[in-house]
C-alpha positions as CSV (number, residue, x, y, z in Angstrom):
1,M,69.5,-89.3,258.2
2,H,69.6,-85.6,257.8
3,F,71.1,-84.7,254.4
4,L,71.9,-81.1,253.8
5,I,73.1,-79.5,250.5
6,V,75.1,-76.3,251.2
7,S,75.4,-74.0,248.2
8,G,75.6,-70.3,247.5
9,M,77.7,-67.5,246.1
10,S,81.5,-67.8,246.2
11,G,82.6,-65.7,249.1
12,A,79.3,-65.8,250.9
13,G,80.7,-67.9,253.8
14,K,80.3,-71.6,252.8
15,S,83.6,-72.6,254.5
16,R,82.5,-70.9,257.7
17,A,79.1,-72.5,257.4
18,V,80.8,-75.9,257.2
19,A,82.7,-75.2,260.4
20,A,79.5,-74.4,262.2
21,L,77.7,-77.5,260.9
22,E,80.6,-79.7,262.0
23,D,80.2,-78.3,265.5
24,L,76.5,-79.4,265.2
25,G,77.7,-83.0,264.5
26,Y,77.4,-82.9,260.7
27,Y,79.8,-84.9,258.5
28,C,80.8,-82.4,255.9
29,V,82.1,-83.0,252.4
30,D,83.2,-80.1,250.1
31,N,82.7,-80.0,246.3
32,L,81.7,-83.6,245.5
33,P,80.8,-83.9,241.8
34,I,77.0,-83.9,241.4
35,A,77.1,-87.2,239.5
36,L,78.5,-88.9,242.7
37,I,75.9,-87.6,245.1
38,P,73.5,-90.6,244.9
39,Q,76.2,-93.2,245.6
40,F,77.6,-91.0,248.4
41,A,74.2,-90.8,250.0
42,E,73.7,-94.6,249.7
43,V,77.0,-95.2,251.5
44,C,76.0,-92.7,254.3
45,Y,72.6,-94.2,254.6
46,A,74.0,-97.7,255.0
47,A,76.0,-96.4,258.0
48,T,73.3,-94.2,259.5
49,E,74.7,-94.5,263.1
50,R,78.0,-93.0,261.9
51,Y,76.5,-90.5,259.4
52,E,73.3,-89.3,261.1
53,R,73.9,-85.8,259.8
54,V,75.6,-85.2,256.5
55,A,76.3,-81.8,254.8
56,L,77.5,-81.6,251.2
57,V,78.9,-78.4,249.7
58,T,78.2,-77.9,246.0
59,D,78.7,-74.8,243.9
60,V,79.8,-73.7,240.4
61,R,83.1,-75.6,240.9
62,A,81.1,-78.9,240.8
63,G,79.3,-78.0,237.6
64,V,75.9,-76.4,236.9
65,D,73.7,-79.4,236.1
66,F,71.3,-78.7,238.8
67,D,68.5,-80.7,237.2
68,Q,70.7,-83.7,237.9
69,L,71.2,-82.4,241.4
70,F,67.5,-82.1,242.0
71,A,66.8,-85.6,240.6
72,S,69.5,-86.9,243.0
73,L,67.8,-85.2,246.0
74,D,64.5,-86.6,245.0
75,S,66.0,-90.1,245.0
76,I,67.6,-89.4,248.4
77,K,64.3,-88.4,249.8
78,N,62.8,-91.6,248.5
79,M,65.4,-93.4,250.7
80,G,63.7,-91.9,253.7
81,C,66.2,-89.2,254.3
82,D,65.3,-85.6,255.5
83,C,66.9,-83.7,252.6
84,R,67.2,-79.9,252.7
85,I,69.1,-77.1,250.8
86,L,70.8,-74.2,252.4
87,F,71.8,-71.3,250.2
88,L,74.1,-68.5,251.3
89,D,73.7,-65.2,249.5
90,T,75.6,-61.9,249.6
91,D,75.3,-58.7,247.7
92,T,77.8,-58.0,244.9
93,N,79.6,-55.0,246.5
94,T,80.2,-57.0,249.7
95,L,81.6,-60.0,247.7
96,I,83.9,-57.7,245.8
97,R,85.2,-56.2,249.1
98,R,85.7,-59.7,250.6
99,Y,87.7,-60.8,247.5
100,K,89.9,-57.7,247.7
101,E,90.5,-58.2,251.4
102,T,91.6,-61.8,250.9
103,R,93.3,-61.2,247.6
104,R,91.6,-64.3,246.2
105,K,90.3,-64.7,242.6
106,H,86.7,-65.5,241.9
107,P,86.4,-69.0,240.3
108,L,84.7,-67.6,237.2
109,M,87.2,-64.8,236.6
110,K,89.2,-64.9,233.4
111,R,91.5,-62.5,231.6
112,D,88.5,-60.9,229.8
113,V,86.0,-61.2,232.6
114,S,85.9,-58.7,235.4
115,M,85.2,-59.5,239.1
116,T,81.7,-57.9,238.8
117,E,80.9,-59.8,235.6
118,A,82.0,-63.1,237.2
119,I,79.9,-62.6,240.3
120,E,76.8,-61.7,238.2
121,K,77.4,-64.8,236.0
122,E,77.6,-67.0,239.0
123,R,74.4,-65.5,240.4
124,Q,72.6,-66.4,237.2
125,L,74.0,-69.9,237.2
126,L,72.9,-70.5,240.8
127,K,69.4,-69.0,240.3
128,S,67.6,-72.3,240.1
129,I,69.2,-73.8,243.2
130,R,68.5,-70.6,245.2
131,S,64.8,-70.8,244.2
132,R,64.7,-74.5,245.4
133,A,66.4,-73.8,248.7
134,D,64.7,-74.5,252.0
135,Y,66.8,-71.9,253.8
136,V,68.2,-68.8,252.2
137,V,70.6,-66.9,254.5
138,D,71.9,-63.4,253.5
139,T,75.4,-63.0,254.9
140,T,75.9,-59.4,253.6
141,R,76.1,-57.9,257.0
142,F,77.2,-61.0,258.9
143,S,80.4,-61.5,260.8
144,A,81.7,-65.0,261.1
145,T,80.1,-65.2,264.6
146,D,76.7,-63.9,263.2
147,L,76.7,-66.7,260.6
148,R,77.6,-69.3,263.1
149,E,74.8,-68.2,265.4
150,R,72.2,-68.1,262.6
151,L,73.1,-71.6,261.4
152,I,73.1,-73.0,265.0
153,Q,69.8,-71.3,265.5
154,I,68.3,-72.9,262.4
155,F,69.7,-76.4,262.5
156,S,69.8,-77.2,266.2
157,Q,66.1,-76.2,266.5
158,N,65.2,-77.9,263.2
159,E,66.4,-81.3,264.4
160,Q,64.6,-81.0,267.7
161,N,61.3,-79.7,266.2
162,S,59.7,-80.6,262.9
163,L,57.8,-77.2,262.9
164,M,58.8,-74.6,260.3
165,Q,61.5,-72.3,261.5
166,V,60.2,-68.8,261.6
167,T,62.6,-65.8,261.8
168,V,61.2,-62.4,262.5
169,E,63.8,-59.8,261.5
170,S,63.8,-56.0,262.0
171,F,65.7,-53.8,259.5
172,G,66.1,-50.2,258.3
173,F,65.0,-49.4,254.8
174,K,67.9,-46.9,254.6
175,Y,70.2,-50.0,254.7
176,G,68.2,-52.1,252.2
177,I,65.6,-54.8,252.4
178,P,67.0,-58.2,253.5
179,T,67.4,-60.4,250.4
180,D,66.3,-63.5,252.2
181,A,62.9,-62.0,253.2
182,D,59.8,-64.0,252.4
183,L,57.4,-61.4,253.8
184,V,58.1,-57.7,254.2
185,F,56.1,-55.2,256.3
186,D,56.7,-51.4,256.3
187,V,55.9,-49.8,259.7
188,R,57.2,-46.3,259.0
189,F,53.7,-44.9,259.6
190,L,53.9,-45.6,263.3
191,P,55.0,-42.8,265.8
192,N,58.7,-42.3,265.5
193,P,60.7,-42.3,268.8
194,Y,63.7,-40.9,266.9
195,Y,62.2,-37.4,267.2
196,E,62.0,-37.7,271.0
197,I,65.5,-36.7,272.2
198,S,65.1,-38.8,275.4
199,L,64.4,-41.9,273.3
200,R,66.7,-41.5,270.4
201,E,69.6,-43.5,271.8
202,H,67.3,-46.3,273.1
203,N,65.9,-49.1,270.9
204,G,62.7,-51.0,270.4
205,T,63.7,-53.8,272.8
206,E,63.3,-51.3,275.7
207,S,59.9,-50.6,277.3
208,C,60.2,-46.8,277.0
209,V,60.5,-47.1,273.2
210,R,57.8,-49.8,273.0
211,D,55.4,-47.7,275.0
212,Y,55.9,-44.7,272.8
213,V,55.4,-46.8,269.6
214,F,52.2,-48.3,271.0
215,Q,50.9,-45.0,272.6
216,D,48.1,-44.0,270.2
217,G,46.6,-47.4,269.4
218,T,47.8,-47.6,265.8
219,A,50.4,-50.2,266.6
220,D,47.8,-52.3,268.4
221,K,45.6,-52.2,265.3
222,L,48.6,-53.2,263.2
223,M,49.3,-56.1,265.5
224,S,45.7,-57.3,265.3
225,H,46.0,-57.4,261.5
226,L,49.5,-59.0,261.6
227,T,48.5,-61.7,264.1
228,A,45.4,-62.6,262.1
229,L,47.5,-62.9,259.0
230,M,50.0,-65.1,260.8
231,D,47.1,-67.3,262.1
232,F,46.1,-67.7,258.4
233,L,49.5,-68.0,256.7
234,L,51.6,-70.1,259.0
235,P,49.4,-73.3,259.0
236,K,49.3,-73.0,255.2
237,Y,53.1,-72.8,254.9
238,I,53.6,-75.7,257.3
239,K,51.1,-77.8,255.3
240,E,52.9,-77.0,252.1
241,G,56.1,-78.3,253.7
242,K,58.0,-75.0,253.9
243,A,61.0,-75.5,256.2
244,A,61.8,-71.8,257.0
245,L,60.0,-68.5,256.8
246,V,61.7,-65.1,257.2
247,I,59.3,-62.2,258.1
248,C,61.0,-58.8,257.9
249,I,59.7,-55.7,259.6
250,G,61.1,-52.4,258.4
251,C,61.3,-48.8,259.6
252,T,63.6,-46.0,258.5
253,G,66.7,-46.9,260.5
254,G,65.8,-50.3,262.0
255,K,66.3,-49.2,265.6
256,H,62.9,-48.2,267.1
257,R,59.6,-49.0,265.4
258,S,60.6,-52.1,263.5
259,V,62.3,-53.6,266.5
260,A,59.3,-53.0,268.8
261,I,56.9,-54.6,266.3
262,T,59.3,-57.5,265.6
263,E,59.5,-58.3,269.3
264,A,55.7,-58.2,269.7
265,L,55.1,-60.4,266.6
266,A,57.8,-62.9,267.6
267,D,56.3,-63.1,271.1
268,Y,52.9,-63.8,269.6
269,I,54.1,-66.5,267.3
270,G,56.1,-68.1,270.1
271,K,53.2,-68.2,272.5
272,K,51.1,-69.9,269.8
273,G,53.7,-72.7,269.7
274,G,55.7,-71.5,266.8
275,N,59.4,-72.3,266.3
276,V,60.5,-68.7,266.2
277,S,63.7,-66.7,266.5
278,V,64.4,-62.9,266.4
279,V,67.0,-61.0,264.5
280,H,67.6,-57.2,264.8
281,R,69.8,-56.5,261.8
282,D,70.4,-52.8,262.1
283,Y,69.5,-51.6,265.6
284,K,73.1,-51.0,266.6
285,R,74.0,-49.1,263.5
286,G,74.1,-45.6,265.1
């Protein structure tokens, strides 16, 4: 049985995540008290044919005794279940904007507690479960469709393949480093197509930009170092039992150099048999 705990910041998209997981065949339960999780898991396990995939949403509404949650998860794993944690994160400014748009109140807001204070308090309360999560997904710049696609990408592949899910993501430093990054590489030292008028409106998925980035041999040298590092790191992470790895490649705007290197690195990992997906976070941002 696949048993997934879905947690994260209020307003980060847990309801939309549940909808995507239901489409993947998960039986989803929202906000079950932590004390009842072991009994719930036992019931599901006893009817594995009916409850092959189970997702349970838990957050600050269910209490913050995460030591009890982690103990429960350990007992579920001892039952023979594949037990994972998905954490949805979003930056504070985006959460404030989402709450204003929906005119909803944050669950930790009180008369003497501002929206910002409530969000930061929740972030601290959820710090331990975020650190234990197998998958951390930053939804700051995600639409509902983006979130759905990312979750389908992770969980449909995860159930078909026991290999660690590797995401290689390009981004622009001017828009911030992705908060779910495990590894970050800065490629702003490479030749910049932005200064070539004929290439400015193209992006790193196109051969004209890729050829420019790789023209002087520096990118080839970078790739030799990155691929050697991947050959060393990925088996170590897999042996450790890491479920997902997010590798982020950044340039100034996230449109040219980082995209070209992301494509090349993902292609290498895929050809080596890795379970890899590609995300270009900022390449359409003008």
